[in-house]
C-alpha positions in Angstrom: 18.4 -3.6 21.5 19.5 -0.1 22.0 22.4 1.0 19.6 21.2 -1.3 17.0 20.0 -0.2 13.7 16.8 -2.4 12.5 16.4 -0.3 9.5 19.8 -2.0 8.0 18.3 -5.3 8.1 16.7 -5.8 4.2 13.7 -8.0 5.4 12.2 -5.3 8.1 13.0 -2.5 5.2 10.9 -4.7 3.0 8.3 -5.2 5.7 8.4 -1.2 6.3 7.8 -0.4 2.6 5.3 -3.0 2.3 3.1 -1.4 5.3 3.6 2.0 3.5 2.3 0.6 0.1 -0.7 -1.0 2.3 -1.5 2.4 4.0 -1.4 4.3 0.8 -3.6 2.0 -1.2 -6.2 1.6 1.7 -6.2 5.2 1.4 -6.7 5.3 -2.2 -9.5 2.3 -2.5 -11.4 4.9 0.6 -11.4 7.7 -2.2 -12.5 5.4 -4.4 -15.4 4.0 -2.3 -16.2 7.7 -1.4 -16.2 8.8 -5.3 -18.9 6.0 -6.4 -21.7 8.3 -7.4 -19.3 11.2 -9.0 -19.9 11.5 -12.3 -16.6 10.7 -14.8 -14.6 9.1 -11.6 -12.4 6.3 -12.5 -11.1 4.4 -9.8 -7.2 4.0 -9.1 -5.1 1.2 -7.6 -1.6 1.3 -6.8 1.0 -0.5 -8.7 2.0 -3.7 -6.9 5.4 -4.0 -5.5 8.2 -6.0 -6.5 9.2 -8.1 -3.5 12.5 -8.6 -5.2 13.3 -5.4 -5.8 12.7 -4.6 -2.2 15.1 -6.9 -0.7 17.7 -6.0 -3.1 17.6 -2.3 -1.9 16.1 -1.1 -5.1 13.9 1.9 -4.1 10.3 2.2 -5.8 9.5 5.9 -4.8 7.5 7.6 -7.4 4.8 10.3 -7.1 1.1 9.6 -7.8 -0.6 10.8 -11.0 -3.9 12.4 -11.5 -5.5 10.9 -14.7 -7.3 14.1 -15.5 -6.6 17.7 -14.0 -10.1 18.2 -12.3 -9.2 14.9 -9.8 -9.1 16.3 -6.4 -5.7 15.3 -4.9 -7.2 14.0 -1.8 -5.1 13.1 1.2 -1.9 12.0 -1.0 0.3 14.9 0.1 3.4 13.2 -1.3 2.6 9.7 -2.3 5.5 7.5 -3.1 3.9 4.7 -4.9 2.6 4.6 -8.5 -1.2 5.0 -9.0 -2.7 3.4 -12.0 -6.1 3.5 -13.7 -8.5 0.5 -12.4 -9.7 -1.0 -15.6 -13.2 -1.5 -15.5 -15.6 -2.8 -18.2 -18.6 -1.2 -17.0 -19.6 2.7 -16.6 -22.8 3.9 -15.5 -24.5 6.4 -17.4 -22.5 9.6 -15.5 -19.5 7.8 -16.7 -18.6 6.5 -13.2 -16.4 3.2 -13.2 -16.4 2.2 -9.6 -17.6 -1.2 -8.9 -18.6 -1.1 -5.0 -18.2 -4.8 -4.6 -15.0 -5.2 -6.2 -13.8 -2.3 -4.1 -14.9 -3.9 -1.0 -13.1 -6.8 -1.9 -9.8 -5.3 -2.3 -10.2 -3.3 0.8 -10.9 -6.6 2.7 -7.8 -8.2 0.6 -5.7 -5.2 1.9 -6.9 -5.3 5.7 -5.8 -9.3 5.5 -2.6 -8.5 4.1 -1.8 -5.7 6.8 -2.5 -8.2 9.2 -0.4 -10.8 7.7 2.7 -8.4 7.6 2.3 -7.2 11.0 2.2 -10.7 12.1 5.8 -11.2 9.9 7.3 -8.3 11.6 6.0 -9.1 15.2 7.7 -12.3 14.7 10.8 -11.1 13.4 11.3 -9.2 16.4 10.5 -11.6 18.3 13.6 -13.6 16.8 15.7 -11.1 16.8 14.9 -10.3 20.8 15.4 -14.3 21.2 18.9 -14.5 19.8 20.2 -11.3 21.2 18.9 -12.3 24.4 20.8 -15.8 24.4 23.8 -14.1 23.1 24.1 -11.7 26.0 23.5 -8.5 23.6 
């Protein structure tokens, strides 16, 4: 497919954006787990992506925000998605609100979503190759 710009295909743009969102969410969830014993730590999650907005071409590039100036920025040098405080009904005596079971379930779901998006991408590329192969492209 030399010379063909795959980034102009809306579905592939949406897949790329979803993969970036899943990667950033995995980093955020890992930070939540790593801070399970940090006093006063409030877990964060990313605001879900709007698939219709992705397909229509409207970008959702917003910077991540910290809920407190004392929170470390971690590895998010240039976050492009919106971070929100994860509402948790329970806190420990130290003020920590991380529920490890819940966080690990999110990590598992995130991994499954990543595999699904990877499979969709692989099938889309396969279909493009099949079409271009048959048309002599």
